[in-house]
Structures are given as structure tokens and as C-alpha cells.
C-alpha positions in Angstrom: 0.0 0.0 0.0 2.8 2.4 1.0 4.7 1.7 -2.3 1.5 2.3 -4.3 1.0 5.7 -2.6 4.6 6.6 -3.0 4.6 5.7 -6.6 1.5 7.9 -7.2 3.0 10.8 -5.4 6.2 10.4 -7.4 4.3 10.4 -10.7 2.4 13.5 -9.7 5.7 15.3 -8.7 7.3 14.3 -12.0 4.3 15.5 -14.0 4.3 18.7 -11.9 7.9 19.4 -12.9 7.1 18.7 -16.6 4.1 21.1 -16.4 6.3 23.8 -14.8 9.0 23.4 -17.4 6.5 23.6 -20.3 4.7 26.5 -18.8 8.1 28.4 -18.6 8.8 27.5 -22.2 5.4 28.7 -23.2 5.9 32.0 -21.3 9.1 32.7 -23.3 8.2 31.2 -26.7 4.5 32.1 -27.2 3.9 35.4 -29.0 0.6 37.2 -29.2 1.0 37.6 -33.0 1.2 33.9 -33.5 -1.9 33.1 -31.4 -5.4 32.4 -32.8 -7.4 35.5 -33.9 -11.2 36.0 -34.0 -11.1 35.8 -37.8 -9.7 32.2 -37.7 -11.9 29.2 -38.5 -13.3 27.3 -35.6 -11.1 24.5 -34.2 -12.8 22.1 -31.9 -11.9 19.3 -29.5 -14.4 16.9 -31.2 -15.5 14.6 -32.8 -12.3 12.7 -32.4 -10.9 11.9 -28.9 -7.8 13.9 -29.7 -8.2 17.5 -28.6 -7.3 20.5 -30.8 -3.8 21.8 -30.3 -5.2 25.3 -31.0 -6.8 27.4 -28.3 -9.8 29.7 -28.9 -9.0 33.4 -29.6 -8.9 36.0 -26.8 -12.5 37.1 -26.0 -14.1 34.2 -27.8 -16.5 31.7 -26.2 -16.8 28.3 -27.8 -19.5 25.7 -27.1 -19.0 22.1 -28.2 -21.8 19.5 -27.8 -22.5 15.9 -28.9 -24.4 12.8 -28.2 -23.2 9.2 -28.4 -24.8 5.7 -28.7 -22.5 3.0 -27.3 -22.9 -0.8 -27.7 -21.1 -3.0 -25.3 -21.8 -6.8 -25.1 -25.5 -7.2 -24.7 -26.1 -3.6 -23.4 -26.5 -0.3 -25.1 -26.3 3.2 -23.6 -26.7 6.8 -24.8 -24.9 9.9 -23.4 -25.1 13.6 -23.9 -24.9 16.4 -24.3 -21.1 16.2 -23.8 -20.9 20.0 -23.5 -17.5 21.7 -23.3 -17.3 25.5 -22.9 -14.0 27.2 -23.9 -13.1 30.8 -23.2 -10.0 32.6 -24.5 -8.7 34.8 -21.6 -5.2 35.8 -22.9 -3.1 35.3 -26.0 -2.6 31.5 -26.5 -4.4 30.8 -23.2 -8.0 29.5 -22.5 -10.0 28.1 -19.7 -12.5 25.3 -20.3 -15.1 23.3 -18.5 -16.7 20.0 -19.2 -20.3 20.1 -18.0 -22.0 16.9 -16.6 -23.4 14.6 -19.2 -26.1 12.1 -18.6 -25.5 8.4 -19.3 -28.7 6.3 -19.7 -29.2 2.7 -20.6 -31.2 1.9 -23.7 -30.8 -1.8 -23.2 -29.6 -3.4 -20.0 -27.1 -4.1 -18.4 -25.5 -0.8 -17.6 -25.3 2.1 -15.1 -27.1 5.4 -15.4 -26.2 8.8 -14.0 -24.3 12.0 -14.6 -20.6 12.4 -15.2 -18.4 14.9 -13.3 -17.9 18.6 -13.9 -14.3 19.1 -15.0 -12.6 22.6 -15.2 -9.2 23.0 -16.9 -6.7 25.5 -18.3 -5.0 25.1 -21.7 -1.9 26.9 -23.0 -0.8 26.8 -26.6 2.9 26.4 -27.1 3.0 27.0 -30.8 4.5 26.7 -33.3 7.5 24.5 -32.6 10.3 23.8 -35.2 8.8 22.0 -38.2 5.5 23.9 -37.7 4.2 21.4 -35.1 1.5 23.0 -32.9 1.6 21.9 -29.3 -0.6 22.7 -26.2 -0.7 21.6 -22.6 -3.9 21.2 -20.6 -4.2 20.7 -16.8 -7.5 20.0 -15.3 -9.5 18.0 -12.7 -12.8 16.1 -12.7 -14.6 17.1 -9.5 -16.6 14.5 -7.7 -20.1 15.8 -8.7 -21.4 12.8 -10.7 -22.4 9.3 -10.1 -19.5 7.1 -8.9 -20.7 4.2 -11.1 -20.3 6.5 -14.1 -17.4 8.8 -13.3 -15.5 7.1 -10.5 -14.8 8.3 -7.0 -13.1 11.4 -5.7 -11.3 14.2 -7.6 -9.4 13.0 -10.7 -6.7 15.4 -12.0 -5.2 15.0 -15.5 -2.5 16.4 -17.7 -2.8 16.5 -21.5 -0.4 17.2 -24.4 -2.3 17.6 -27.7 -0.2 18.2 -30.9 -0.8 18.6 -34.6 1.3 18.8 -37.8 -0.1 20.1 -41.1 1.4 18.3 -44.1 0.7 19.0 -47.8 -2.4 18.9 -50.0 -4.8 19.0 -47.0 -3.3 16.1 -45.1 -2.4 16.3 -41.5 -1.5 14.2 -38.5 -2.1 14.8 -34.8 -2.2 13.1 -31.5 -2.5 13.4 -27.7 -0.9 12.0 -24.6 -2.9 12.1 -21.4 -2.2 11.0 -17.8 -5.2 10.5 -15.6 -5.0 10.1 -11.8 -7.7 8.6 -9.6 -6.3 8.7 -6.0 -9.6 7.8 -4.3 -10.0 4.5 -6.2 -8.8 1.3 -4.5 -7.4 0.0 -7.8 -6.5 1.5 -11.2 -5.4 4.8 -9.7 -3.5 5.8 -12.8 -4.3 5.5 -16.5 -2.3 6.6 -19.6 -4.1 7.4 -22.9 -2.5 7.8 -26.3 -4.1 8.8 -29.6 -3.0 9.2 -33.2 -5.0 10.8 -36.0 -4.6 11.0 -39.8 -6.9 13.6 -41.3 -7.7 15.0 -44.8 -9.3 18.2 -45.7 -11.5 17.4 -48.7 -12.8 20.9 -49.4 -12.7 24.3 -47.6 -15.5 23.1 -45.3 -15.3 19.3 -45.2 -12.7 17.2 -43.4 -12.5 13.5 -42.6 -10.3 11.6 -40.1 -9.3 8.2 -38.8 -8.0 7.8 -35.2 -6.5 5.3 -32.9 -7.3 5.5 -29.2 -5.6 3.4 -26.5 -6.3 3.6 -22.8 -3.8 1.8 -20.6 -4.9 1.6 -16.9 -2.7 0.2 -14.1 -3.6 -3.4 -13.3 -6.1 -3.9 -16.0 -6.3 -4.7 -19.7 -6.1 -1.8 -22.2 -9.1 -0.6 -24.2 -8.4 0.2 -27.8 -10.6 1.8 -30.5 -10.5 2.8 -34.1 -12.5 6.0 -34.5 -13.4 7.6 -37.9 -15.6 10.5 -38.9 -15.9 13.9 -40.4 -16.9 17.5 -39.9 -18.6 20.2 -41.9 -18.2 23.9 -41.3 -21.6 25.6 -41.8 -19.9 28.9 -41.3 -16.3 29.8 -40.1 -17.6 29.7 -36.5 -20.1 26.8 -36.7 -19.5 23.1 -37.2 -21.5 19.9 -37.3 -19.7 16.5 -37.0 -20.1 12.7 -36.8 -18.0 9.8 -35.8 -18.2 6.0 -35.7 -15.8 3.9 -33.5 -15.2 0.2 -33.2 -13.4 -1.7 -30.4 -10.2 -3.5 -31.0 -9.9 -5.4 -27.7 -12.2 -7.7 -25.8 -13.0 -5.2 -23.0 -13.6 -2.3 -25.4 -17.0 -1.1 -26.5 -18.3 -2.9 -29.6 -19.2 0.4 -31.3 -19.8 4.1 -30.6 -21.8 6.3 -32.9 -21.9 10.1 -32.3 -23.2 13.4 -33.7 -22.3 16.9 -32.6 -22.7 20.6 -33.1 -20.3 23.4 -32.1 -20.2 27.2 -32.4 -18.1 30.2 -31.4 -19.0 33.7 -30.3 -16.2 36.3 -30.8 -15.5 39.8 -29.4 -16.8 39.4 -25.8 -14.0 41.5 -24.3 -14.5 44.6 -26.5 
């Protein structure tokens, strides 16, 4: 027990050092003229699991929503509205919050209830040599939801989303996330890795294919292939869809989702 606690504390301390170093790098490298502007097109954290490496512009409020149907063994569930609010508060810096989503069973077995509310802060460290955009996000899921859905206690996390635009509309991106669940008896730490290949078909339509792997301590990993697309109704509005299939025995059989996002600019004028 002591060794498990010591290991968790050591990992938190290590990630704290990484966060401090990256924050210092961001403070010296990020320039206001290289940060997103209100005239830029909307860049969302959905429909793929991989979050955008681009923050919202200063004074802009962005709302992202979605609904999913998940099939697992003999059960099916639906969850929504998966709302994330993002506000640009300074050049290359935003605050965000994930609002509670309701998970309900369409076909038993399965648990029902709300997820946690999860505030966070995101800093864009961009661009790096080779025109690779990188951001760092630090947040915590607060124990406001049902334990059967969201787990027990506060659950901090650190994320590193990145992206690299290639040629002819092609791009690659990914994300590394470390989740901590100190109140759980088992599985107190989980690592997540994602990788995306995307293609911009037209000025408004993009498609993607994504790998998602969750690797919890003391349990088998869950792995998914997630594919979908998005359509920009206007430069600040987007609709999207995605379909995912499990690659491992303990993964969901499938996930089908739809979403809508919009951005309002100029709030700080």
C-alpha cells in the first residue's frame, strides 16, 4: 500500500515538474501575433478523442456539444450532451469546463447517471520547429457525478495535444494524457495515447481516422479505431459525426456520435 501511494506521489511530482517546465517554455516562446485570432476558423476538441492543439482566440467563447450511442456486449447506452465550454482569456491561453453529461441505458445491463464537472486550463505552445503545434492542458474532474459513471473522488489529469499540417490538405495529430484517480482502490493511474490521420476534402469538409488506446494500471487496455468527419456551416459553426469500433475484448463494440459546435467572438471589447 505504501509503495503504491509513494509511486502515485512520485508520478504527480514528476508531471508537476514537466508542467512547470513547459509553462516556462510557453511564457518565453509564445507570441501574441502567433496566437489564434477572432477571424480564424473554428477549431474544436471533437468529434475525435484527440483535442485540438489550437486554443480559442482572446475574448471568444466556444461551445461544443455531442451525443453518443454505445454498444457493449448485450447492453446499449446513450450519453449527452457532452458539452464543453472554452473561453480565451489571454493570447494562447484558454479556460475550459466539461459540464456533466447524462448516461442512460437503452438496453440493460449498464449504469445510469451524470458524469463529473471538469474545469481545466489550456496553454498553446506554438509553433514548434517544423510547424508542429503543441498545447498543454491541466484539469481535474470534480466528484459531482455518479460514482458508477465517473468514479470516486477528484481526478486530476494532464494532456499534451499536438498537430502537424502536411501537404495537400493532409495532417497528423495526437495526444498523450495522464489520468490520476487517487480515491480509487485499484486503477489509480491511466495513460491514454491517440493518433489521427486527417484529410481536408474541401474548404468546409474534413475526414479523419484515429487510434485511441487507454492503458490503466492493473487492467487490460481498451483500444478503439474512430473515424468520422466534420462540416463547417460557417467559419464559426460546425457539425460533425464519428463511428468507433473496439479492437480489444473489453472495449465497446461500437460508438456512434453526432455533434454541433459554435463560437462567439468579441466578448472583451
